[in-house]
mmCIF file of the protein (N, C-alpha, C, O) and its ligand, coordinates in Angstrom:
data_MODEL
# 
_entry.id   MODEL 
# 
loop_
_entity.id 
_entity.type 
_entity.pdbx_number_of_molecules 
1 polymer     1 
2 non-polymer 1 
# 
_entity_poly.entity_id                      1 
_entity_poly.type                           'polypeptide(L)' 
_entity_poly.nstd_linkage                   no 
_entity_poly.nstd_monomer                   no 
_entity_poly.pdbx_seq_one_letter_code       MKTKPCVLCKEEFEVLYRIQIKKGKAWIFACKTCLEKHQELPNYKYGGTWKGKRH 
_entity_poly.pdbx_seq_one_letter_code_can   MKTKPCVLCKEEFEVLYRIQIKKGKAWIFACKTCLEKHQELPNYKYGGTWKGKRH 
_entity_poly.pdbx_strand_id                 A 
# 
loop_
_entity_poly_seq.entity_id 
_entity_poly_seq.num 
_entity_poly_seq.mon_id 
_entity_poly_seq.hetero 
1 1  MET n 
1 2  LYS n 
1 3  THR n 
1 4  LYS n 
1 5  PRO n 
1 6  CYS n 
1 7  VAL n 
1 8  LEU n 
1 9  CYS n 
1 10 LYS n 
1 11 GLU n 
1 12 GLU n 
1 13 PHE n 
1 14 GLU n 
1 15 VAL n 
1 16 LEU n 
1 17 TYR n 
1 18 ARG n 
1 19 ILE n 
1 20 GLN n 
1 21 ILE n 
1 22 LYS n 
1 23 LYS n 
1 24 GLY n 
1 25 LYS n 
1 26 ALA n 
1 27 TRP n 
1 28 ILE n 
1 29 PHE n 
1 30 ALA n 
1 31 CYS n 
1 32 LYS n 
1 33 THR n 
1 34 CYS n 
1 35 LEU n 
1 36 GLU n 
1 37 LYS n 
1 38 HIS n 
1 39 GLN n 
1 40 GLU n 
1 41 LEU n 
1 42 PRO n 
1 43 ASN n 
1 44 TYR n 
1 45 LYS n 
1 46 TYR n 
1 47 GLY n 
1 48 GLY n 
1 49 THR n 
1 50 TRP n 
1 51 LYS n 
1 52 GLY n 
1 53 LYS n 
1 54 ARG n 
1 55 HIS n 
# 
loop_
_struct_asym.id 
_struct_asym.entity_id 
A 1 
B 2 
# 
loop_
_chem_comp.id 
_chem_comp.type 
_chem_comp.mon_nstd_flag 
ALA 'L-peptide linking' y 
ARG 'L-peptide linking' y 
ASN 'L-peptide linking' y 
CYS 'L-peptide linking' y 
GLN 'L-peptide linking' y 
GLU 'L-peptide linking' y 
GLY 'peptide linking'   y 
HIS 'L-peptide linking' y 
ILE 'L-peptide linking' y 
LEU 'L-peptide linking' y 
LYS 'L-peptide linking' y 
MET 'L-peptide linking' y 
PHE 'L-peptide linking' y 
PRO 'L-peptide linking' y 
THR 'L-peptide linking' y 
TRP 'L-peptide linking' y 
TYR 'L-peptide linking' y 
VAL 'L-peptide linking' y 
ZN  non-polymer         . 
# 
_pdbx_entity_nonpoly.entity_id   2 
_pdbx_entity_nonpoly.name        ? 
_pdbx_entity_nonpoly.comp_id     ZN 
# 
_pdbx_nonpoly_scheme.asym_id         B 
_pdbx_nonpoly_scheme.entity_id       2 
_pdbx_nonpoly_scheme.mon_id          ZN 
_pdbx_nonpoly_scheme.ndb_seq_num     1 
_pdbx_nonpoly_scheme.pdb_seq_num     101 
_pdbx_nonpoly_scheme.auth_seq_num    101 
_pdbx_nonpoly_scheme.pdb_mon_id      ZN 
_pdbx_nonpoly_scheme.auth_mon_id     ZN 
_pdbx_nonpoly_scheme.pdb_strand_id   A 
_pdbx_nonpoly_scheme.pdb_ins_code    . 
# 
loop_
_atom_site.group_PDB 
_atom_site.id 
_atom_site.type_symbol 
_atom_site.label_atom_id 
_atom_site.label_alt_id 
_atom_site.label_comp_id 
_atom_site.label_asym_id 
_atom_site.label_entity_id 
_atom_site.label_seq_id 
_atom_site.pdbx_PDB_ins_code 
_atom_site.Cartn_x 
_atom_site.Cartn_y 
_atom_site.Cartn_z 
_atom_site.occupancy 
_atom_site.B_iso_or_equiv 
_atom_site.pdbx_formal_charge 
_atom_site.auth_seq_id 
_atom_site.auth_comp_id 
_atom_site.auth_asym_id 
_atom_site.auth_atom_id 
_atom_site.pdbx_PDB_model_num 
ATOM   1   N  N  . MET A 1 1  ? 92.922  109.533 100.677 1.00 0.00 ? 1   MET A N  1 
ATOM   2   C  CA . MET A 1 1  ? 93.808  108.434 100.255 1.00 0.00 ? 1   MET A CA 1 
ATOM   3   C  C  . MET A 1 1  ? 94.070  108.534 98.761  1.00 0.00 ? 1   MET A C  1 
ATOM   4   O  O  . MET A 1 1  ? 93.149  108.555 97.945  1.00 0.00 ? 1   MET A O  1 
ATOM   5   N  N  . LYS A 1 2  ? 95.339  108.593 98.430  1.00 0.00 ? 2   LYS A N  1 
ATOM   6   C  CA . LYS A 1 2  ? 95.683  108.669 97.002  1.00 0.00 ? 2   LYS A CA 1 
ATOM   7   C  C  . LYS A 1 2  ? 96.064  107.297 96.459  1.00 0.00 ? 2   LYS A C  1 
ATOM   8   O  O  . LYS A 1 2  ? 96.592  106.446 97.175  1.00 0.00 ? 2   LYS A O  1 
ATOM   9   N  N  . THR A 1 3  ? 95.787  107.114 95.202  1.00 0.00 ? 3   THR A N  1 
ATOM   10  C  CA . THR A 1 3  ? 96.217  105.867 94.561  1.00 0.00 ? 3   THR A CA 1 
ATOM   11  C  C  . THR A 1 3  ? 96.992  106.214 93.299  1.00 0.00 ? 3   THR A C  1 
ATOM   12  O  O  . THR A 1 3  ? 96.892  107.321 92.770  1.00 0.00 ? 3   THR A O  1 
ATOM   13  N  N  . LYS A 1 4  ? 97.757  105.253 92.836  1.00 0.00 ? 4   LYS A N  1 
ATOM   14  C  CA . LYS A 1 4  ? 98.571  105.409 91.634  1.00 0.00 ? 4   LYS A CA 1 
ATOM   15  C  C  . LYS A 1 4  ? 98.435  104.112 90.856  1.00 0.00 ? 4   LYS A C  1 
ATOM   16  O  O  . LYS A 1 4  ? 98.326  103.038 91.448  1.00 0.00 ? 4   LYS A O  1 
ATOM   17  N  N  . PRO A 1 5  ? 98.440  104.207 89.533  1.00 0.00 ? 5   PRO A N  1 
ATOM   18  C  CA . PRO A 1 5  ? 98.340  102.954 88.766  1.00 0.00 ? 5   PRO A CA 1 
ATOM   19  C  C  . PRO A 1 5  ? 99.681  102.241 88.655  1.00 0.00 ? 5   PRO A C  1 
ATOM   20  O  O  . PRO A 1 5  ? 100.728 102.872 88.508  1.00 0.00 ? 5   PRO A O  1 
ATOM   21  N  N  . CYS A 1 6  ? 99.629  100.934 88.728  1.00 0.00 ? 6   CYS A N  1 
ATOM   22  C  CA . CYS A 1 6  ? 100.808 100.115 88.480  1.00 0.00 ? 6   CYS A CA 1 
ATOM   23  C  C  . CYS A 1 6  ? 101.072 100.167 86.982  1.00 0.00 ? 6   CYS A C  1 
ATOM   24  O  O  . CYS A 1 6  ? 100.160 99.962  86.181  1.00 0.00 ? 6   CYS A O  1 
ATOM   25  N  N  . VAL A 1 7  ? 102.291 100.436 86.607  1.00 0.00 ? 7   VAL A N  1 
ATOM   26  C  CA . VAL A 1 7  ? 102.647 100.579 85.192  1.00 0.00 ? 7   VAL A CA 1 
ATOM   27  C  C  . VAL A 1 7  ? 102.448 99.260  84.432  1.00 0.00 ? 7   VAL A C  1 
ATOM   28  O  O  . VAL A 1 7  ? 102.151 99.263  83.237  1.00 0.00 ? 7   VAL A O  1 
ATOM   29  N  N  . LEU A 1 8  ? 102.612 98.159  85.123  1.00 0.00 ? 8   LEU A N  1 
ATOM   30  C  CA . LEU A 1 8  ? 102.592 96.863  84.459  1.00 0.00 ? 8   LEU A CA 1 
ATOM   31  C  C  . LEU A 1 8  ? 101.193 96.240  84.335  1.00 0.00 ? 8   LEU A C  1 
ATOM   32  O  O  . LEU A 1 8  ? 100.850 95.708  83.280  1.00 0.00 ? 8   LEU A O  1 
ATOM   33  N  N  . CYS A 1 9  ? 100.391 96.301  85.392  1.00 0.00 ? 9   CYS A N  1 
ATOM   34  C  CA . CYS A 1 9  ? 99.061  95.675  85.300  1.00 0.00 ? 9   CYS A CA 1 
ATOM   35  C  C  . CYS A 1 9  ? 97.935  96.700  85.238  1.00 0.00 ? 9   CYS A C  1 
ATOM   36  O  O  . CYS A 1 9  ? 96.773  96.328  85.078  1.00 0.00 ? 9   CYS A O  1 
ATOM   37  N  N  . LYS A 1 10 ? 98.264  97.994  85.364  1.00 0.00 ? 10  LYS A N  1 
ATOM   38  C  CA . LYS A 1 10 ? 97.319  99.113  85.232  1.00 0.00 ? 10  LYS A CA 1 
ATOM   39  C  C  . LYS A 1 10 ? 96.256  99.194  86.323  1.00 0.00 ? 10  LYS A C  1 
ATOM   40  O  O  . LYS A 1 10 ? 95.286  99.938  86.178  1.00 0.00 ? 10  LYS A O  1 
ATOM   41  N  N  . GLU A 1 11 ? 96.413  98.467  87.376  1.00 0.00 ? 11  GLU A N  1 
ATOM   42  C  CA . GLU A 1 11 ? 95.474  98.567  88.486  1.00 0.00 ? 11  GLU A CA 1 
ATOM   43  C  C  . GLU A 1 11 ? 95.911  99.716  89.396  1.00 0.00 ? 11  GLU A C  1 
ATOM   44  O  O  . GLU A 1 11 ? 97.078  100.108 89.406  1.00 0.00 ? 11  GLU A O  1 
ATOM   45  N  N  . GLU A 1 12 ? 94.959  100.245 90.156  1.00 0.00 ? 12  GLU A N  1 
ATOM   46  C  CA . GLU A 1 12 ? 95.280  101.322 91.091  1.00 0.00 ? 12  GLU A CA 1 
ATOM   47  C  C  . GLU A 1 12 ? 95.617  100.744 92.460  1.00 0.00 ? 12  GLU A C  1 
ATOM   48  O  O  . GLU A 1 12 ? 94.958  99.826  92.947  1.00 0.00 ? 12  GLU A O  1 
ATOM   49  N  N  . PHE A 1 13 ? 96.663  101.307 93.070  1.00 0.00 ? 13  PHE A N  1 
ATOM   50  C  CA . PHE A 1 13 ? 97.067  100.820 94.390  1.00 0.00 ? 13  PHE A CA 1 
ATOM   51  C  C  . PHE A 1 13 ? 97.391  101.979 95.318  1.00 0.00 ? 13  PHE A C  1 
ATOM   52  O  O  . PHE A 1 13 ? 97.730  103.076 94.875  1.00 0.00 ? 13  PHE A O  1 
ATOM   53  N  N  . GLU A 1 14 ? 97.282  101.715 96.606  1.00 0.00 ? 14  GLU A N  1 
ATOM   54  C  CA . GLU A 1 14 ? 97.649  102.721 97.598  1.00 0.00 ? 14  GLU A CA 1 
ATOM   55  C  C  . GLU A 1 14 ? 99.130  102.627 97.939  1.00 0.00 ? 14  GLU A C  1 
ATOM   56  O  O  . GLU A 1 14 ? 99.714  103.572 98.468  1.00 0.00 ? 14  GLU A O  1 
ATOM   57  N  N  . VAL A 1 15 ? 99.725  101.499 97.637  1.00 0.00 ? 15  VAL A N  1 
ATOM   58  C  CA . VAL A 1 15 ? 101.151 101.306 97.875  1.00 0.00 ? 15  VAL A CA 1 
ATOM   59  C  C  . VAL A 1 15 ? 101.788 100.742 96.617  1.00 0.00 ? 15  VAL A C  1 
ATOM   60  O  O  . VAL A 1 15 ? 101.347 99.725  96.081  1.00 0.00 ? 15  VAL A O  1 
ATOM   61  N  N  . LEU A 1 16 ? 102.828 101.416 96.156  1.00 0.00 ? 16  LEU A N  1 
ATOM   62  C  CA . LEU A 1 16 ? 103.542 100.922 94.970  1.00 0.00 ? 16  LEU A CA 1 
ATOM   63  C  C  . LEU A 1 16 ? 105.034 100.904 95.262  1.00 0.00 ? 16  LEU A C  1 
ATOM   64  O  O  . LEU A 1 16 ? 105.508 101.576 96.178  1.00 0.00 ? 16  LEU A O  1 
ATOM   65  N  N  . TYR A 1 17 ? 105.749 100.150 94.495  1.00 0.00 ? 17  TYR A N  1 
ATOM   66  C  CA . TYR A 1 17 ? 107.189 100.035 94.682  1.00 0.00 ? 17  TYR A CA 1 
ATOM   67  C  C  . TYR A 1 17 ? 107.896 100.626 93.485  1.00 0.00 ? 17  TYR A C  1 
ATOM   68  O  O  . TYR A 1 17 ? 107.537 100.356 92.339  1.00 0.00 ? 17  TYR A O  1 
ATOM   69  N  N  . ARG A 1 18 ? 108.882 101.417 93.754  1.00 0.00 ? 18  ARG A N  1 
ATOM   70  C  CA . ARG A 1 18 ? 109.641 102.079 92.709  1.00 0.00 ? 18  ARG A CA 1 
ATOM   71  C  C  . ARG A 1 18 ? 110.743 101.108 92.295  1.00 0.00 ? 18  ARG A C  1 
ATOM   72  O  O  . ARG A 1 18 ? 111.622 100.782 93.093  1.00 0.00 ? 18  ARG A O  1 
ATOM   73  N  N  . ILE A 1 19 ? 110.695 100.662 91.081  1.00 0.00 ? 19  ILE A N  1 
ATOM   74  C  CA . ILE A 1 19 ? 111.678 99.677  90.637  1.00 0.00 ? 19  ILE A CA 1 
ATOM   75  C  C  . ILE A 1 19 ? 112.192 99.987  89.230  1.00 0.00 ? 19  ILE A C  1 
ATOM   76  O  O  . ILE A 1 19 ? 111.600 100.762 88.479  1.00 0.00 ? 19  ILE A O  1 
ATOM   77  N  N  . GLN A 1 20 ? 113.301 99.360  88.913  1.00 0.00 ? 20  GLN A N  1 
ATOM   78  C  CA . GLN A 1 20 ? 113.838 99.377  87.549  1.00 0.00 ? 20  GLN A CA 1 
ATOM   79  C  C  . GLN A 1 20 ? 113.841 97.941  87.073  1.00 0.00 ? 20  GLN A C  1 
ATOM   80  O  O  . GLN A 1 20 ? 114.279 97.045  87.794  1.00 0.00 ? 20  GLN A O  1 
ATOM   81  N  N  . ILE A 1 21 ? 113.361 97.717  85.873  1.00 0.00 ? 21  ILE A N  1 
ATOM   82  C  CA . ILE A 1 21 ? 113.401 96.350  85.353  1.00 0.00 ? 21  ILE A CA 1 
ATOM   83  C  C  . ILE A 1 21 ? 114.213 96.272  84.066  1.00 0.00 ? 21  ILE A C  1 
ATOM   84  O  O  . ILE A 1 21 ? 114.434 95.194  83.515  1.00 0.00 ? 21  ILE A O  1 
ATOM   85  N  N  . LYS A 1 22 ? 114.651 97.442  83.601  1.00 0.00 ? 22  LYS A N  1 
ATOM   86  C  CA . LYS A 1 22 ? 115.488 97.473  82.403  1.00 0.00 ? 22  LYS A CA 1 
ATOM   87  C  C  . LYS A 1 22 ? 116.733 98.266  82.713  1.00 0.00 ? 22  LYS A C  1 
ATOM   88  O  O  . LYS A 1 22 ? 116.762 99.087  83.629  1.00 0.00 ? 22  LYS A O  1 
ATOM   89  N  N  . LYS A 1 23 ? 117.747 98.007  81.940  1.00 0.00 ? 23  LYS A N  1 
ATOM   90  C  CA . LYS A 1 23 ? 118.987 98.752  82.111  1.00 0.00 ? 23  LYS A CA 1 
ATOM   91  C  C  . LYS A 1 23 ? 118.737 100.223 81.819  1.00 0.00 ? 23  LYS A C  1 
ATOM   92  O  O  . LYS A 1 23 ? 117.972 100.547 80.911  1.00 0.00 ? 23  LYS A O  1 
ATOM   93  N  N  . GLY A 1 24 ? 119.360 101.108 82.562  1.00 0.00 ? 24  GLY A N  1 
ATOM   94  C  CA . GLY A 1 24 ? 119.147 102.526 82.346  1.00 0.00 ? 24  GLY A CA 1 
ATOM   95  C  C  . GLY A 1 24 ? 118.643 103.184 83.594  1.00 0.00 ? 24  GLY A C  1 
ATOM   96  O  O  . GLY A 1 24 ? 118.799 102.674 84.704  1.00 0.00 ? 24  GLY A O  1 
ATOM   97  N  N  . LYS A 1 25 ? 118.023 104.349 83.389  1.00 0.00 ? 25  LYS A N  1 
ATOM   98  C  CA . LYS A 1 25 ? 117.602 105.099 84.572  1.00 0.00 ? 25  LYS A CA 1 
ATOM   99  C  C  . LYS A 1 25 ? 116.103 105.237 84.676  1.00 0.00 ? 25  LYS A C  1 
ATOM   100 O  O  . LYS A 1 25 ? 115.615 106.055 85.456  1.00 0.00 ? 25  LYS A O  1 
ATOM   101 N  N  . ALA A 1 26 ? 115.367 104.467 83.920  1.00 0.00 ? 26  ALA A N  1 
ATOM   102 C  CA . ALA A 1 26 ? 113.911 104.594 83.953  1.00 0.00 ? 26  ALA A CA 1 
ATOM   103 C  C  . ALA A 1 26 ? 113.318 103.860 85.146  1.00 0.00 ? 26  ALA A C  1 
ATOM   104 O  O  . ALA A 1 26 ? 113.365 102.634 85.240  1.00 0.00 ? 26  ALA A O  1 
ATOM   105 N  N  . TRP A 1 27 ? 112.752 104.663 86.064  1.00 0.00 ? 27  TRP A N  1 
ATOM   106 C  CA . TRP A 1 27 ? 112.099 104.065 87.219  1.00 0.00 ? 27  TRP A CA 1 
ATOM   107 C  C  . TRP A 1 27 ? 110.614 103.933 86.925  1.00 0.00 ? 27  TRP A C  1 
ATOM   108 O  O  . TRP A 1 27 ? 110.009 104.826 86.331  1.00 0.00 ? 27  TRP A O  1 
ATOM   109 N  N  . ILE A 1 28 ? 110.036 102.833 87.337  1.00 0.00 ? 28  ILE A N  1 
ATOM   110 C  CA . ILE A 1 28 ? 108.596 102.653 87.163  1.00 0.00 ? 28  ILE A CA 1 
ATOM   111 C  C  . ILE A 1 28 ? 107.969 102.319 88.513  1.00 0.00 ? 28  ILE A C  1 
ATOM   112 O  O  . ILE A 1 28 ? 108.652 101.910 89.452  1.00 0.00 ? 28  ILE A O  1 
ATOM   113 N  N  . PHE A 1 29 ? 106.651 102.505 88.583  1.00 0.00 ? 29  PHE A N  1 
ATOM   114 C  CA . PHE A 1 29 ? 105.938 102.154 89.801  1.00 0.00 ? 29  PHE A CA 1 
ATOM   115 C  C  . PHE A 1 29 ? 105.164 100.868 89.562  1.00 0.00 ? 29  PHE A C  1 
ATOM   116 O  O  . PHE A 1 29 ? 104.337 100.780 88.654  1.00 0.00 ? 29  PHE A O  1 
ATOM   117 N  N  . ALA A 1 30 ? 105.445 99.878  90.389  1.00 0.00 ? 30  ALA A N  1 
ATOM   118 C  CA . ALA A 1 30 ? 104.787 98.594  90.224  1.00 0.00 ? 30  ALA A CA 1 
ATOM   119 C  C  . ALA A 1 30 ? 104.201 98.115  91.545  1.00 0.00 ? 30  ALA A C  1 
ATOM   120 O  O  . ALA A 1 30 ? 104.690 98.461  92.621  1.00 0.00 ? 30  ALA A O  1 
ATOM   121 N  N  . CYS A 1 31 ? 103.152 97.317  91.444  1.00 0.00 ? 31  CYS A N  1 
ATOM   122 C  CA . CYS A 1 31 ? 102.542 96.750  92.647  1.00 0.00 ? 31  CYS A CA 1 
ATOM   123 C  C  . CYS A 1 31 ? 103.379 95.563  93.121  1.00 0.00 ? 31  CYS A C  1 
ATOM   124 O  O  . CYS A 1 31 ? 104.326 95.138  92.458  1.00 0.00 ? 31  CYS A O  1 
ATOM   125 N  N  . LYS A 1 32 ? 102.997 95.043  94.296  1.00 0.00 ? 32  LYS A N  1 
ATOM   126 C  CA . LYS A 1 32 ? 103.774 93.961  94.878  1.00 0.00 ? 32  LYS A CA 1 
ATOM   127 C  C  . LYS A 1 32 ? 103.813 92.713  93.970  1.00 0.00 ? 32  LYS A C  1 
ATOM   128 O  O  . LYS A 1 32 ? 104.849 92.064  93.828  1.00 0.00 ? 32  LYS A O  1 
ATOM   129 N  N  . THR A 1 33 ? 102.671 92.404  93.371  1.00 0.00 ? 33  THR A N  1 
ATOM   130 C  CA . THR A 1 33 ? 102.591 91.216  92.515  1.00 0.00 ? 33  THR A CA 1 
ATOM   131 C  C  . THR A 1 33 ? 103.526 91.338  91.320  1.00 0.00 ? 33  THR A C  1 
ATOM   132 O  O  . THR A 1 33 ? 104.248 90.398  90.986  1.00 0.00 ? 33  THR A O  1 
ATOM   133 N  N  . CYS A 1 34 ? 103.508 92.509  90.674  1.00 0.00 ? 34  CYS A N  1 
ATOM   134 C  CA . CYS A 1 34 ? 104.369 92.716  89.510  1.00 0.00 ? 34  CYS A CA 1 
ATOM   135 C  C  . CYS A 1 34 ? 105.831 92.776  89.930  1.00 0.00 ? 34  CYS A C  1 
ATOM   136 O  O  . CYS A 1 34 ? 106.711 92.305  89.210  1.00 0.00 ? 34  CYS A O  1 
ATOM   137 N  N  . LEU A 1 35 ? 106.082 93.348  91.078  1.00 0.00 ? 35  LEU A N  1 
ATOM   138 C  CA . LEU A 1 35 ? 107.450 93.404  91.594  1.00 0.00 ? 35  LEU A CA 1 
ATOM   139 C  C  . LEU A 1 35 ? 108.013 91.997  91.736  1.00 0.00 ? 35  LEU A C  1 
ATOM   140 O  O  . LEU A 1 35 ? 109.138 91.709  91.328  1.00 0.00 ? 35  LEU A O  1 
ATOM   141 N  N  . GLU A 1 36 ? 107.199 91.131  92.326  1.00 0.00 ? 36  GLU A N  1 
ATOM   142 C  CA . GLU A 1 36 ? 107.677 89.763  92.536  1.00 0.00 ? 36  GLU A CA 1 
ATOM   143 C  C  . GLU A 1 36 ? 107.949 89.029  91.225  1.00 0.00 ? 36  GLU A C  1 
ATOM   144 O  O  . GLU A 1 36 ? 108.829 88.172  91.148  1.00 0.00 ? 36  GLU A O  1 
ATOM   145 N  N  . LYS A 1 37 ? 107.172 89.385  90.189  1.00 0.00 ? 37  LYS A N  1 
ATOM   146 C  CA . LYS A 1 37 ? 107.378 88.758  88.884  1.00 0.00 ? 37  LYS A CA 1 
ATOM   147 C  C  . LYS A 1 37 ? 108.693 89.181  88.245  1.00 0.00 ? 37  LYS A C  1 
ATOM   148 O  O  . LYS A 1 37 ? 109.282 88.438  87.460  1.00 0.00 ? 37  LYS A O  1 
ATOM   149 N  N  . HIS A 1 38 ? 109.152 90.392  88.591  1.00 0.00 ? 38  HIS A N  1 
ATOM   150 C  CA . HIS A 1 38 ? 110.349 90.928  87.952  1.00 0.00 ? 38  HIS A CA 1 
ATOM   151 C  C  . HIS A 1 38 ? 111.593 90.889  88.831  1.00 0.00 ? 38  HIS A C  1 
ATOM   152 O  O  . HIS A 1 38 ? 112.698 91.214  88.395  1.00 0.00 ? 38  HIS A O  1 
ATOM   153 N  N  . GLN A 1 39 ? 111.389 90.494  90.045  1.00 0.00 ? 39  GLN A N  1 
ATOM   154 C  CA . GLN A 1 39 ? 112.466 90.495  91.028  1.00 0.00 ? 39  GLN A CA 1 
ATOM   155 C  C  . GLN A 1 39 ? 113.691 89.674  90.614  1.00 0.00 ? 39  GLN A C  1 
ATOM   156 O  O  . GLN A 1 39 ? 114.806 89.951  91.057  1.00 0.00 ? 39  GLN A O  1 
ATOM   157 N  N  . GLU A 1 40 ? 113.486 88.688  89.783  1.00 0.00 ? 40  GLU A N  1 
ATOM   158 C  CA . GLU A 1 40 ? 114.605 87.813  89.423  1.00 0.00 ? 40  GLU A CA 1 
ATOM   159 C  C  . GLU A 1 40 ? 115.360 88.253  88.183  1.00 0.00 ? 40  GLU A C  1 
ATOM   160 O  O  . GLU A 1 40 ? 116.361 87.646  87.803  1.00 0.00 ? 40  GLU A O  1 
ATOM   161 N  N  . LEU A 1 41 ? 114.865 89.327  87.550  1.00 0.00 ? 41  LEU A N  1 
ATOM   162 C  CA . LEU A 1 41 ? 115.572 89.823  86.371  1.00 0.00 ? 41  LEU A CA 1 
ATOM   163 C  C  . LEU A 1 41 ? 116.926 90.391  86.775  1.00 0.00 ? 41  LEU A C  1 
ATOM   164 O  O  . LEU A 1 41 ? 117.071 90.947  87.863  1.00 0.00 ? 41  LEU A O  1 
ATOM   165 N  N  . PRO A 1 42 ? 117.917 90.250  85.898  1.00 0.00 ? 42  PRO A N  1 
ATOM   166 C  CA . PRO A 1 42 ? 119.259 90.763  86.222  1.00 0.00 ? 42  PRO A CA 1 
ATOM   167 C  C  . PRO A 1 42 ? 119.299 92.275  86.377  1.00 0.00 ? 42  PRO A C  1 
ATOM   168 O  O  . PRO A 1 42 ? 120.140 92.799  87.108  1.00 0.00 ? 42  PRO A O  1 
ATOM   169 N  N  . ASN A 1 43 ? 118.397 92.985  85.698  1.00 0.00 ? 43  ASN A N  1 
ATOM   170 C  CA . ASN A 1 43 ? 118.413 94.441  85.774  1.00 0.00 ? 43  ASN A CA 1 
ATOM   171 C  C  . ASN A 1 43 ? 117.469 94.999  86.828  1.00 0.00 ? 43  ASN A C  1 
ATOM   172 O  O  . ASN A 1 43 ? 117.289 96.213  86.923  1.00 0.00 ? 43  ASN A O  1 
ATOM   173 N  N  . TYR A 1 44 ? 116.879 94.138  87.604  1.00 0.00 ? 44  TYR A N  1 
ATOM   174 C  CA . TYR A 1 44 ? 115.944 94.589  88.629  1.00 0.00 ? 44  TYR A CA 1 
ATOM   175 C  C  . TYR A 1 44 ? 116.661 95.401  89.714  1.00 0.00 ? 44  TYR A C  1 
ATOM   176 O  O  . TYR A 1 44 ? 117.730 95.026  90.197  1.00 0.00 ? 44  TYR A O  1 
ATOM   177 N  N  . LYS A 1 45 ? 116.040 96.520  90.078  1.00 0.00 ? 45  LYS A N  1 
ATOM   178 C  CA . LYS A 1 45 ? 116.580 97.362  91.136  1.00 0.00 ? 45  LYS A CA 1 
ATOM   179 C  C  . LYS A 1 45 ? 115.411 97.936  91.933  1.00 0.00 ? 45  LYS A C  1 
ATOM   180 O  O  . LYS A 1 45 ? 114.410 98.358  91.353  1.00 0.00 ? 45  LYS A O  1 
ATOM   181 N  N  . TYR A 1 46 ? 115.532 97.951  93.231  1.00 0.00 ? 46  TYR A N  1 
ATOM   182 C  CA . TYR A 1 46 ? 114.483 98.478  94.089  1.00 0.00 ? 46  TYR A CA 1 
ATOM   183 C  C  . TYR A 1 46 ? 114.848 99.886  94.550  1.00 0.00 ? 46  TYR A C  1 
ATOM   184 O  O  . TYR A 1 46 ? 115.961 100.117 95.023  1.00 0.00 ? 46  TYR A O  1 
ATOM   185 N  N  . GLY A 1 47 ? 113.914 100.826 94.413  1.00 0.00 ? 47  GLY A N  1 
ATOM   186 C  CA . GLY A 1 47 ? 114.237 102.200 94.740  1.00 0.00 ? 47  GLY A CA 1 
ATOM   187 C  C  . GLY A 1 47 ? 113.361 102.850 95.788  1.00 0.00 ? 47  GLY A C  1 
ATOM   188 O  O  . GLY A 1 47 ? 113.402 104.069 95.959  1.00 0.00 ? 47  GLY A O  1 
ATOM   189 N  N  . GLY A 1 48 ? 112.566 102.056 96.495  1.00 0.00 ? 48  GLY A N  1 
ATOM   190 C  CA . GLY A 1 48 ? 111.746 102.655 97.546  1.00 0.00 ? 48  GLY A CA 1 
ATOM   191 C  C  . GLY A 1 48 ? 110.281 102.331 97.390  1.00 0.00 ? 48  GLY A C  1 
ATOM   192 O  O  . GLY A 1 48 ? 109.852 101.706 96.420  1.00 0.00 ? 48  GLY A O  1 
ATOM   193 N  N  . THR A 1 49 ? 109.527 102.776 98.375  1.00 0.00 ? 49  THR A N  1 
ATOM   194 C  CA . THR A 1 49 ? 108.095 102.496 98.390  1.00 0.00 ? 49  THR A CA 1 
ATOM   195 C  C  . THR A 1 49 ? 107.320 103.799 98.293  1.00 0.00 ? 49  THR A C  1 
ATOM   196 O  O  . THR A 1 49 ? 107.693 104.791 98.919  1.00 0.00 ? 49  THR A O  1 
ATOM   197 N  N  . TRP A 1 50 ? 106.250 103.805 97.518  1.00 0.00 ? 50  TRP A N  1 
ATOM   198 C  CA . TRP A 1 50 ? 105.366 104.970 97.421  1.00 0.00 ? 50  TRP A CA 1 
ATOM   199 C  C  . TRP A 1 50 ? 104.081 104.631 98.153  1.00 0.00 ? 50  TRP A C  1 
ATOM   200 O  O  . TRP A 1 50 ? 103.481 103.579 97.934  1.00 0.00 ? 50  TRP A O  1 
ATOM   201 N  N  . LYS A 1 51 ? 103.667 105.542 99.027  1.00 0.00 ? 51  LYS A N  1 
ATOM   202 C  CA . LYS A 1 51 ? 102.414 105.322 99.766  1.00 0.00 ? 51  LYS A CA 1 
ATOM   203 C  C  . LYS A 1 51 ? 101.481 106.486 99.579  1.00 0.00 ? 51  LYS A C  1 
ATOM   204 O  O  . LYS A 1 51 ? 101.875 107.639 99.752  1.00 0.00 ? 51  LYS A O  1 
ATOM   205 N  N  . GLY A 1 52 ? 100.239 106.195 99.226  1.00 0.00 ? 52  GLY A N  1 
ATOM   206 C  CA . GLY A 1 52 ? 99.239  107.259 99.044  1.00 0.00 ? 52  GLY A CA 1 
ATOM   207 C  C  . GLY A 1 52 ? 98.773  107.819 100.373 1.00 0.00 ? 52  GLY A C  1 
ATOM   208 O  O  . GLY A 1 52 ? 98.288  108.947 100.451 1.00 0.00 ? 52  GLY A O  1 
ATOM   209 N  N  . LYS A 1 53 ? 98.923  107.028 101.403 1.00 0.00 ? 53  LYS A N  1 
ATOM   210 C  CA . LYS A 1 53 ? 98.472  107.454 102.729 1.00 0.00 ? 53  LYS A CA 1 
ATOM   211 C  C  . LYS A 1 53 ? 99.599  108.196 103.449 1.00 0.00 ? 53  LYS A C  1 
ATOM   212 O  O  . LYS A 1 53 ? 100.715 107.692 103.578 1.00 0.00 ? 53  LYS A O  1 
ATOM   213 N  N  . ARG A 1 54 ? 99.288  109.375 103.902 1.00 0.00 ? 54  ARG A N  1 
ATOM   214 C  CA . ARG A 1 54 ? 100.311 110.135 104.618 1.00 0.00 ? 54  ARG A CA 1 
ATOM   215 C  C  . ARG A 1 54 ? 99.764  110.606 105.956 1.00 0.00 ? 54  ARG A C  1 
ATOM   216 O  O  . ARG A 1 54 ? 98.582  110.932 106.064 1.00 0.00 ? 54  ARG A O  1 
ATOM   217 N  N  . HIS A 1 55 ? 100.590 110.642 106.946 1.00 0.00 ? 55  HIS A N  1 
ATOM   218 C  CA . HIS A 1 55 ? 100.139 111.150 108.249 1.00 0.00 ? 55  HIS A CA 1 
ATOM   219 C  C  . HIS A 1 55 ? 101.303 111.663 109.070 1.00 0.00 ? 55  HIS A C  1 
ATOM   220 O  O  . HIS A 1 55 ? 101.109 112.127 110.193 1.00 0.00 ? 55  HIS A O  1 
HETATM 221 ZN ZN . ZN  B 2 .  ? 100.911 95.424  88.977  1.00 0.00 2 101 ZN  A ZN 1 
# 
């Protein structure tokens, strides 16, 4: 099982969401909690889910 750190809260997660919270092309990986905090920003964009578990 692989984990990745959330860019915003620095915790490790097995599932992260690829999002944009600023204008431009910078994608970041954020956990569900951080995603929900930024979901209402005008520049928020969802780009998919990253999962450490593969089968
Ligand atoms: Zn987070």
